[in-house]
C-alpha positions as CSV (number, residue, x, y, z in Angstrom):
1,M,-61.2,4.4,19.0
2,R,-61.7,0.8,18.6
3,G,-61.6,-1.8,16.0
4,R,-60.6,-0.3,12.7
5,S,-58.5,2.5,14.3
6,M,-56.5,0.1,16.2
7,V,-55.9,-2.1,13.2
8,F,-54.9,0.9,11.1
9,L,-52.5,2.1,13.8
10,A,-51.0,-1.4,14.1
11,L,-50.6,-1.7,10.3
12,A,-49.1,1.8,10.1
13,G,-46.6,1.0,12.9
14,F,-45.7,-2.3,11.2
15,V,-45.1,-0.4,7.8
16,V,-42.9,2.2,9.6
17,I,-40.9,-0.5,11.4
18,A,-40.5,-2.6,8.3
19,T,-39.4,0.4,6.3
20,G,-36.7,1.2,8.9
21,V,-35.5,-2.4,8.9
22,I,-35.4,-2.6,5.1
23,W,-33.5,0.8,4.9
24,R,-31.0,-0.3,7.6
25,R,-30.4,-3.6,5.8
26,S,-29.9,-1.9,2.4
27,L,-27.4,0.5,4.0
28,G,-25.5,-2.5,5.5
29,V,-25.4,-4.2,2.2
30,T,-24.1,-1.0,0.5
31,R,-21.4,-0.6,3.2
32,A,-20.5,-4.3,2.9
33,R,-20.0,-3.9,-0.8
34,A,-17.8,-0.8,-0.3
35,I,-15.7,-2.7,2.4
36,E,-15.3,-5.6,0.0
37,Q,-14.1,-3.3,-2.8
38,I,-11.6,-1.6,-0.4
39,E,-10.3,-5.0,0.7
40,T,-9.8,-6.1,-2.8
41,R,-7.9,-2.9,-3.6
42,R,-5.8,-3.3,-0.4
43,T,-4.9,-6.9,-1.4
44,A,-3.8,-5.7,-5.0
45,L,-1.8,-2.9,-3.4
46,A,-0.1,-5.3,-1.1
47,A,0.8,-7.6,-4.0
48,Q,2.1,-4.7,-5.9
49,R,4.2,-3.5,-3.0
50,A,5.7,-7.0,-2.6
51,K,6.6,-7.0,-6.3
52,L,8.2,-3.5,-6.0
53,D,10.2,-4.6,-2.9
54,G,11.5,-7.6,-4.9
55,D,12.4,-5.2,-7.7
56,I,14.3,-2.9,-5.5
57,R,16.2,-5.9,-3.9
58,T,17.2,-7.0,-7.3
59,A,18.3,-3.6,-8.5
60,M,20.4,-3.2,-5.3
61,S,22.1,-6.5,-5.6
62,M,25.9,-6.4,-5.7
63,E,25.9,-8.5,-8.9
64,R,23.8,-5.9,-10.7
65,L,25.5,-2.9,-9.3
66,G,28.9,-4.3,-10.3
67,R,27.7,-4.9,-13.8
68,V,26.2,-1.4,-14.1
69,A,29.5,0.1,-12.7
70,E,31.5,-1.7,-15.3
71,E,29.2,-1.0,-18.3
72,R,28.2,2.6,-17.6
73,L,31.0,4.1,-15.5
74,H,33.8,1.9,-16.9
75,L,35.0,0.9,-13.4
76,R,36.7,-2.3,-12.6
77,V,37.8,-4.2,-9.6
78,P,41.5,-3.5,-9.1
79,S,44.0,-6.3,-8.9
80,D,45.7,-7.2,-5.6
81,S,49.0,-5.9,-7.0
82,L,47.8,-2.5,-7.8
83,V,49.0,0.1,-5.3
84,V,48.1,3.8,-5.5
85,T,50.0,6.2,-3.3
86,L,48.2,9.5,-2.4
87,R,50.0,12.4,-1.0
88,R,48.4,14.3,1.9
89,S,48.3,18.1,1.7
90,P,49.7,19.9,4.7
91,R,47.1,20.9,7.2
92,V,46.3,24.6,7.6
93,A,46.0,25.9,11.0
94,V,42.5,27.2,11.9
95,R,42.3,29.9,14.5
């Protein structure tokens, strides 16, 4: 087992190793693309979340809530001279 057999085994070993290296690199490239897509989606979702947080803050502002209360519920801010007296009902003893 000399000469041609050794060259054949060396070449066969080289092909097997090269195939493994190429497969591993292609797997790495595929995973890198997937990670890049996930990062892009995460960035887009973070931007959307920031926009929604701003929308929530705007909707919860006192100015907006006051305007909605006046328009929809017909509420108003009472004047300082307005006094309302409420009577308390007598307490019922609980046993």
